[in-house]
Structure formats: C-alpha cells, structure tokens
C-alpha positions in Angstrom: 7.1 72.9 10.1 7.0 71.3 13.5 4.2 69.0 12.3 6.3 68.0 9.3 9.3 67.2 11.5 7.2 65.1 13.8 5.7 63.2 10.8 9.2 62.4 9.5 10.3 61.2 12.9 7.2 59.1 13.3 7.7 57.4 9.9 11.4 56.9 10.5 10.8 55.3 13.9 8.1 53.1 12.3 10.5 52.0 9.6 13.3 51.2 12.0 10.9 49.3 14.3 9.7 47.3 11.3 13.2 46.5 10.1 14.3 45.5 13.7 11.3 43.2 14.0 12.1 41.5 10.7 15.7 41.1 11.5 15.2 39.7 15.1 12.0 37.8 15.5 11.1 36.8 12.0 14.4 35.5 10.5 13.2 31.9 10.6 10.1 32.4 8.6 9.8 30.7 5.3 11.5 32.5 2.4 9.7 35.0 0.2 10.1 38.2 -1.8 11.8 41.2 0.0 9.1 43.5 1.3 9.1 47.3 1.1 8.5 49.3 4.3 4.8 49.8 5.2 3.4 48.4 2.0 5.2 45.0 2.1 4.9 43.0 -1.1 1.7 44.6 -2.3 3.4 45.9 -5.5 4.5 42.3 -6.4 1.0 40.9 -6.1 -2.0 41.2 -8.4 -4.6 42.1 -5.8 -7.4 41.4 -8.4 -6.2 37.7 -8.4 -4.1 37.0 -5.4 -4.2 33.2 -5.9 -2.6 33.6 -9.4 0.2 35.7 -7.8 0.7 33.0 -5.1 1.1 30.4 -7.8 3.8 32.4 -9.5 5.6 32.9 -6.2 5.5 29.2 -5.3 7.5 28.5 -8.4 10.3 30.7 -7.0 10.1 30.1 -3.3 8.5 26.6 -3.0 5.2 25.4 -1.5 5.7 27.3 1.8 6.6 31.0 1.6 6.1 34.3 3.3 4.6 37.5 1.9 4.0 40.8 3.7 0.4 42.1 3.1 1.1 45.5 4.5 3.4 45.3 7.6 2.2 41.8 8.7 4.0 38.6 7.6 1.7 36.0 6.1 2.7 32.4 5.4 1.2 30.9 2.3 0.7 27.1 1.9 0.7 26.1 -1.8 -0.2 22.7 -3.1 -2.0 19.7 -1.6 0.9 18.3 0.4 1.6 21.6 2.3 -2.1 22.3 2.9 -2.8 18.7 4.1 0.3 18.7 6.4 -0.8 21.9 8.1 -4.6 21.8 8.1 -5.2 18.0 8.5 -2.0 16.4 9.9 -1.3 19.3 12.3 -4.8 20.6 12.5 -4.7 21.7 16.2 -1.6 23.9 15.7 -3.1 25.6 12.6 -6.7 25.9 14.0 -6.6 29.6 15.0 -8.3 32.2 12.8 -5.9 34.6 11.1 -6.2 38.3 10.8 -9.0 39.7 8.6 -9.3 43.4 9.1 -13.0 44.0 8.3 -14.0 41.0 10.5 -11.9 42.3 13.4 -13.8 45.6 13.1 -17.4 44.2 12.9 -17.2 40.9 14.8 -14.9 42.0 17.6 -13.8 38.4 18.2 -17.4 37.1 18.6 -19.3 34.4 16.6 -17.9 31.2 15.1 -16.1 32.3 11.9 -13.6 34.8 13.3 -13.4 33.9 17.0 -10.4 32.2 18.6 -9.4 30.2 21.7 -11.9 28.9 24.1 -14.6 31.1 22.8 -14.4 29.6 19.4 -14.2 26.0 20.7 -17.3 26.5 23.0 -19.4 28.3 20.3 -18.5 25.8 17.6 -19.1 22.8 19.9 -22.5 24.2 20.9 -23.5 25.1 17.3 -22.6 21.7 15.9 -24.5 19.9 18.7 -27.6 22.2 18.2 -27.6 21.8 14.5 -27.6 18.0 14.9 -30.5 18.3 17.3 -32.3 20.4 14.7 -31.9 17.7 12.1 -28.6 18.5 10.3 -27.5 15.4 8.5 -30.9 13.7 9.0 -34.1 13.2 7.2 -35.8 16.2 8.8 -33.4 18.7 7.2 -33.6 16.9 3.9 -37.4 17.5 4.0 -36.8 21.2 4.5 -34.5 21.3 1.5 -36.9 19.4 -0.6 -39.7 21.8 0.4 -37.6 24.7 -0.7 -36.7 22.9 -4.0 -40.4 22.7 -4.7 -40.9 26.4 -4.0 -37.8 27.3 -6.1 -39.1 25.4 -9.1 -42.5 27.0 -8.6 -40.9 30.5 -8.6 -38.8 29.7 -11.7 -42.0 28.7 -13.6 -43.2 32.3 -13.0 -40.5 33.5 -15.3 -42.6 32.1 -18.2 -39.5 30.9 -20.1 -38.5 34.5 -20.6 -34.9 35.7 -20.2 -34.0 36.4 -16.6 -31.1 37.1 -14.3 -31.2 34.2 -11.8 -29.1 35.9 -9.1 -32.0 36.9 -6.7 -34.2 33.8 -7.3 -31.4 31.4 -6.6 -30.8 33.1 -3.2 -34.3 32.4 -2.0 -34.1 28.7 -1.4 -30.8 28.4 0.6 -31.7 31.5 2.6 -35.1 29.9 3.7 -33.4 26.7 4.7 -31.2 28.6 7.1 -34.3 30.6 8.2 -36.2 27.5 9.2 -33.2 26.3 11.2 -32.5 29.6 13.0 -35.8 31.5 13.0 -38.2 28.4 12.9 -40.3 29.7 10.0 -39.6 30.4 6.3 -40.3 33.6 4.4 -42.7 34.1 1.5 -40.6 34.9 -1.6 -42.3 38.3 -1.9 -41.8 39.4 1.7 -40.0 42.7 1.6 -37.9 42.0 4.7 -36.8 38.8 3.0 -35.8 40.6 -0.2 -34.0 43.3 1.7 -31.8 40.7 3.5 -31.0 38.8 0.4 -30.0 42.1 -1.3 -27.7 42.9 1.6 -26.0 39.5 1.3 -25.6 39.9 -2.5 -24.1 43.3 -2.0 -21.8 42.2 0.8 -20.1 39.4 -1.1 -19.5 41.8 -4.0 -17.9 44.3 -1.7 -15.8 41.6 0.0 -14.5 40.5 -3.4 -13.8 44.1 -4.6 -10.3 45.6 -5.1 -11.1 48.2 -2.4 -11.7 45.6 0.2 -8.5 43.7 -0.6 -6.6 46.9 0.0 -8.6 47.7 3.1 -7.8 44.4 4.7 -4.1 45.1 4.1 -4.1 48.7 5.2 -7.0 49.1 7.6 -5.4 51.7 9.9 -5.0 54.1 6.9 -8.1 53.4 4.8 -10.5 53.3 7.8 -10.6 57.1 7.6 -11.5 57.2 3.9 -15.0 56.9 2.4 -15.4 53.6 0.7 -17.4 50.4 0.3 -16.2 49.1 3.7 -18.6 51.6 5.3 -21.5 50.1 3.3 -20.5 46.6 4.3 -20.4 47.6 8.0 -23.9 49.2 7.7 -25.3 46.1 6.0 -23.9 43.9 8.7 -25.3 46.2 11.4 -28.7 45.9 9.8 -28.6 42.1 9.8 -27.4 42.0 13.4 -30.3 44.2 14.5 -32.7 41.9 12.8 -31.2 38.9 14.6 -31.4 40.7 17.9 -35.1 41.5 17.3 -35.8 37.9 16.5 -34.0 36.8 19.7 -36.1 39.2 21.8 -39.3 37.9 20.2 -38.1 34.3 21.0 -37.3 35.2 24.5 -40.9 36.4 25.1 -42.3 33.1 24.0 -39.6 30.7 25.1 -40.5 27.2 26.3 -37.3 25.6 27.7 -38.8 22.2 27.3 -39.6 22.6 23.7 -36.9 24.6 21.8 -38.1 25.5 18.3 -34.9 26.5 16.6 -31.2 27.6 17.0 -32.1 30.9 18.8 -34.2 29.0 21.4 -31.4 26.6 22.1 -29.0 29.6 22.5 -31.3 31.4 24.8 -31.7 28.3 27.0 -27.9 28.0 27.1 -27.7 31.7 28.1 -30.0 31.0 31.1 -28.0 27.9 32.1 -24.7 29.8 32.0 -25.9 33.2 33.5 -23.8 32.7 36.7 -20.7 31.7 34.8 -18.3 34.7 34.9 -16.6 33.5 31.7 -19.9 33.0 29.9 -19.7 33.2 26.2 -23.4 33.0 25.5 -24.5 36.6 25.2 -26.8 38.5 22.9 -23.8 39.9 21.0 -22.4 36.4 20.5 -25.8 35.1 19.4 -26.2 37.9 16.8 -22.7 37.4 15.4 -23.0 33.6 15.3 -26.3 33.6 13.5 -25.0 36.2 11.1 -22.0 34.0 10.5 -24.1 31.0 9.6 -26.3 33.1 7.3 -23.3 34.6 5.6 -21.5 31.3 5.2 -24.6 29.2 4.4 -26.6 31.3 1.9 -24.6 33.5 -0.4 -22.0 30.8 -1.0 -24.6 28.3 -2.0 -26.5 30.6 -4.2 -23.4 31.8 -5.9 -22.3 28.2 -6.6 -25.8 27.5 -8.0 -25.6 30.5 -10.2 -22.1 29.8 -11.4 -23.1 26.2 -12.0 -26.0 27.1 -14.3 -23.6 29.4 -16.3 -21.2 26.4 -16.7 -24.0 24.2 -17.9 -25.0 26.8 -20.5 -21.5 26.9 -21.7 -21.3 23.1 -21.8 -24.6 21.8 -23.2 -23.2 18.3 -23.6 -22.7 18.1 -19.8 -26.2 19.4 -19.2 -27.7 16.9 -21.6 -25.9 14.0 -20.0 -27.0 15.0 -16.5 -30.6 15.5 -17.5 -30.6 12.1 -19.2 -29.5 10.5 -15.9 -32.0 12.5 -13.9 -34.8 11.3 -16.2 -33.7 7.7 -16.0 -33.3 7.6 -12.2 -36.0 10.0 -10.9 -38.3 10.8 -13.8 -40.8 13.6 -13.6 -43.3 12.5 -10.9 -41.4 12.9 -7.6 -39.0 15.3 -5.9 -35.3 14.3 -5.9 -34.0 12.9 -2.6 -30.5 12.2 -1.3 -30.9 8.4 -1.8 -30.9 9.2 -5.5 -27.3 10.4 -5.4 -25.7 7.0 -5.1 -27.5 6.0 -8.3 -26.6 9.2 -10.2 -22.8 9.2 -10.4 -22.6 11.6 -13.3 -24.9 14.2 -11.7 -23.0 13.8 -8.4 -19.7 14.3 -10.3 -21.1 17.3 -12.1 -22.0 19.0 -8.8 -18.5 18.3 -7.4 -16.9 19.6 -10.6 -18.8 22.8 -10.4 -17.4 23.4 -6.9 -13.9 22.4 -7.9 -13.9 24.5 -11.1 -15.3 27.7 -9.7 -13.0 27.6 -6.7 -15.4 29.8 -4.8 -13.0 30.9 -1.9 -9.6 30.7 -3.6 -7.6 31.3 -0.4 -10.1 30.1 2.2 -10.5 32.2 5.3 -7.2 33.0 6.9 -5.8 30.6 9.5 -3.2 31.2 12.2 -1.0 29.1 14.4 -1.9 28.6 18.0 1.7 28.8 19.2 5.2 29.0 17.8 5.3 26.2 15.3 8.3 24.5 13.6 7.1 23.6 10.1 9.4 22.2 7.4 12.5 23.6 9.2 11.0 27.0 9.5 9.5 28.7 12.6 6.1 30.3 12.3 5.5 32.6 15.4 2.3 32.3 17.4 -0.6 34.3 15.8 1.0 34.5 12.4 -1.6 34.5 9.6 -1.5 31.4 7.4 -3.2 31.3 4.0 -3.9 27.9 2.5 -4.2 28.2 -1.3 -7.3 26.1 -2.1 -6.8 27.0 -5.7 -3.6 25.1 -5.8 -5.3 22.0 -4.4 -8.6 22.1 -6.5 -6.6 22.8 -9.7 -3.8 20.4 -9.1 -3.0 19.0 -12.6 -1.8 15.6 -11.2 -5.1 14.9 -9.5 -7.3 16.7 -12.0 -5.8 16.4 -15.5 -6.3 19.6 -17.5 -7.7 21.4 -14.4 -8.7 24.5 -16.3 -11.3 22.5 -18.2 -14.8 21.9 -16.8 -15.1 18.2 -16.8 -17.2 16.0 -14.5 -14.9 13.1 -15.5 -12.5 14.5 -12.9 -14.8 12.7 -10.4 -15.5 9.5 -12.3 -13.5 6.3 -12.6 -13.0 4.3 -15.8 -16.3 2.5 -15.2 -18.2 5.7 -14.8 -18.6 5.4 -11.0 -18.3 8.4 -8.7 -14.7 8.8 -7.5 -13.9 10.6 -4.3 -10.8 12.8 -4.1 -8.8 13.9 -1.1 -8.0 17.0 -3.1 -11.7 18.2 -3.0 -11.2 21.0 -0.4 -14.0 23.3 -1.6 -15.0 23.7 2.1 -11.4 24.0 3.4 -10.1 21.2 5.7 -9.2 20.4 9.3 -10.5 22.1 12.4 -11.8 25.1 10.5 -13.7 23.2 7.8 -17.1 24.7 7.1 -19.6 23.7 9.8 -22.4 23.5 7.2 -20.5 21.3 4.7 -23.1 18.5 4.8 -26.0 20.9 4.4 -24.3 22.6 1.4 -23.7 19.3 -0.3 -27.4 18.4 0.2 -28.7 21.8 -1.1 -26.5 21.8 -4.2 -27.4 18.3 -5.2 -31.2 18.7 -4.5 -31.6 22.2 -5.9 -29.6 21.6 -9.1 -31.3 18.2 -9.7 -34.7 19.7 -9.2 -34.0 22.6 -11.6 -32.6 20.2 -14.3 -35.5 17.8 -13.7 -38.1 20.5 -14.5 -36.5 22.9 -16.9 -34.4 23.0 -20.1 -31.8 25.7 -19.7 -31.6 28.0 -22.7 -28.9 30.6 -23.2 -29.7 34.0 -24.7 -26.4 33.9 -26.6 -24.5 31.2 -28.4 -22.6 28.9 -25.9 -19.3 29.7 -27.6 -19.8 33.4 -26.7 -20.5 32.8 -23.0 -17.8 34.0 -20.7 -17.2 31.9 -17.6 -14.3 34.0 -16.3 -15.0 35.4 -12.8 -15.9 39.0 -12.9 -14.4 39.3 -9.4 -11.8 37.1 -7.8 -10.9 38.5 -4.4 -12.5 37.1 -1.3 -14.7 35.0 -3.6 -14.9 34.1 -7.3 -18.0 35.6 -8.7 -19.5 34.8 -12.1 -20.2 37.5 -14.7 -23.8 38.6 -15.0 -25.9 36.6 -17.4 -29.4 35.8 -18.4 -31.1 32.5 -19.3 -34.5 31.0 -20.0 -36.0 28.3 -17.8 -38.2 26.4 -20.2 -40.5 23.9 -18.5 -40.3 20.3 -19.7 
C-alpha cells in the first residue's frame, strides 16, 4: 500500500514538473501537436517511418515544428530552406550533437560522431588532418579503392553466375579500405576475424533501424531494464572496441614516431605529445570510440548503398543498360576505372547520385542540437535542444526533383545530358556535422559500382516488375529488402 502511494506521488510530481517546464521555459518553441505526459507525441507518429510522419506534421505546423519524443522536446526542420538556414547559414549555432540515447550509453561523449564542445572540435580537426596525411582526397587513397575494386570483382566471379545474396560480399571492399587507413593492412576475405566484424556491423545497422531501438531512444530510462536488442548492440560495440584497443596496443609496441603507418599511429603520437596536458582528449578510450565511429559511418553505409543500388538497377534494366553502354565506351574492358573517368561519364555519375538520393539512407540524419539559446524564425530554441533535419524532405523535394518517388538519373542531368549538381543533394547531411568521409564515400560508390557493371551483367532471379524496392526497415536507416541476383561475367 505504501509503495503504491509513493508511486502515485512520484508520477504526480513528475507530471506537474513536466507541465511546469513546458509552461515556463518552452513556450517560445516552434508550434507542434500537444504532447501527452511522459510519452509525448509518440502515439501521433509512425515509429516505423518517422520521416513520413514529419512530412504530415509539416503540412499542419509549417517547416519548423516541435514534437516530444518521450519527455524531451525536439525541433524538426522540414524542407530545403529550413534545413539550409540552420545547418549551412547558421552552421555554428546548430553544430552540436543532439540526444541519441544508445550513443550516450555506449560512447559516453567520446569519439567524433556523438561528442560535443571542445572535445568534438579537437578530435574532428585532428581526424581530418590525419586522413589528409594518409591520402584522403588524393591519388594514394584512390589506388587503395581501385585495389579493393579488383578484389571485389574477383570475389564476385567466385559466385559462378549462381544466385546469391550480395549483402556480405559488398561489405568486404569498403571495410578493407577503412582497414588500410586505420590498421595499415587489409584482411583476406576469408579471414574469420574479418567476417565476424562485418557480421557485427550488418547486425548493428539492422538493430538501430528496428522498431525496438526507435522506442528505446525515446524511453531509455524505462526500457534499459528490459531484455531487448539494445543489449546485443551494446555487446557488439564492446567487441569492436576491444579489437581496436588490441590493435592500438600492438601498434604501440612497434611505433616509430618518425614514420607513422596509419591513423592509430598518428593518434598514439598525439597521445605522447599531449600527455602533460590536463585537458588532454587523446586517450585510449577516445581512440577506440573514434576508430569505431569511422568504421560504423564508413563501411555499413557504403555497403548498404551499394546493395540498394544493385536492387534498383535490377528493377530498372533500362538504367543499367545505359550506364553499361557508357562504361564500355569510356573505359572498355582492359583497365580498372579511375576517378578521372567520372567527368566523361555524366550518366553513370548521375546514376550514382540518384541511387543515394532515392534510397535516402539516413532519413533524418543524426540529431543536431543548438550550442546556445537560438532565435530562429521568431521562435526560441533553448541551448541543448535536439534538432532533427529531415533529409527526406530535401532529397525528395518535388520542385528540385520532379516526380521524386521515381528512380531517374535524369534528376542529375541537364537538357544536354551533362551532369548537373544540386544544392539539394544532402545525402551526407550538411554544415559543420557533414560526414567527414564524404569524399571517400563518393569515390568508393563510383569506383565499386563502375567496376561491377564493367565486369558483370546483373540478372534478377525474378521478373523486374515483381521486384520490391520498398525499404524493409526505415528507422535510423533505410534498408533494402533481401534479394538475390546473378553476377554473369561479360
């Protein structure tokens, strides 16, 4: 009886506190649907497709509105103008990372993706400089990608034109590109440790996009005590962190400060240089999280885009045929594709961009937050408030991309058939928090897809009209339905 009374008192106090906070400190937030206590607006949202719910709400409340995901207010930016104004025109004010429950639990503010303040600035500055030193954006990294394209084609030939699920194979190449940058050497495709890591990443992105994880991120205090896939995700991340720490210890034993071999060496050298700095951010924990962030952001995203891209080409054989015709004309069969080819291959370049636009891999980006109280379009967004930019609303804008629900490389071609850039292409987000590996991802997608289409005819195991291209999951990421195809050598 006493326990029941205490519980009622606790809930009542919580509700009163929640109502008081909304009436006092949050009255100048953008408009939005009225939230319920504790659960907020969760019943008014389709948690299986949040971006679709945001689109509906924008028609009622405008391009800037507030929703409560649990007890916390979240400001949503919908449409190109609102997203551009915040992330690009006022990039500094919107450069903080917003609340993401599972990341708070496993990263603890470390790394590059989910850190904030001076830590984020210092780690990002160091990472970008180090990646440039290691060849990012230069010929040296292109050679690594070309090498992996060669091994990828070789591995696909081993399927002997039989039906296969390309999920695992398409993860090999982007993963090894990151490995050579961070661990110095690449893995053999049959290495068991290599296969275990790829399996972990495949599993993690599925978990992050699941309905359970959407709910967990809204109600972590409650669901943390329940069994669920968040525990598997946490265990997978712990496994990967342990691997990075082991690699770092191995590097430390053979470190030559005058001849750094990879990202880990550069980080260890920086650790030594900063060891007397009481505010030092260069620790083993930060190293493990940072490397894990780059692997997570730079491998599974690329392999998922490749996989979804092949599915779209199976569905649209006319696009596939036109791209292969251009590849045959510009490159032929006797050499590996290179980035110089891209300027002479407008249709293939447009096709790669259209794949990224159409699939809308991260519909709502990673959450942003404001660095201080911000006046935005006559509203006041308090410091630390989570801000979600709807990338779907930009990538599927029907004024910039006529008939945006149709897969059409013509969205990136002018009337003469030349490649046409678009400011609306925000597949990697925008502003201060734009993906640090954007240039590498562009290179990998172009070279890997071109190499595949140069060497194989893609054959579906079902009639193209029966192929579903609807995402099987659309939470954190948009994931394609499982499918099989045949890689027939040409």
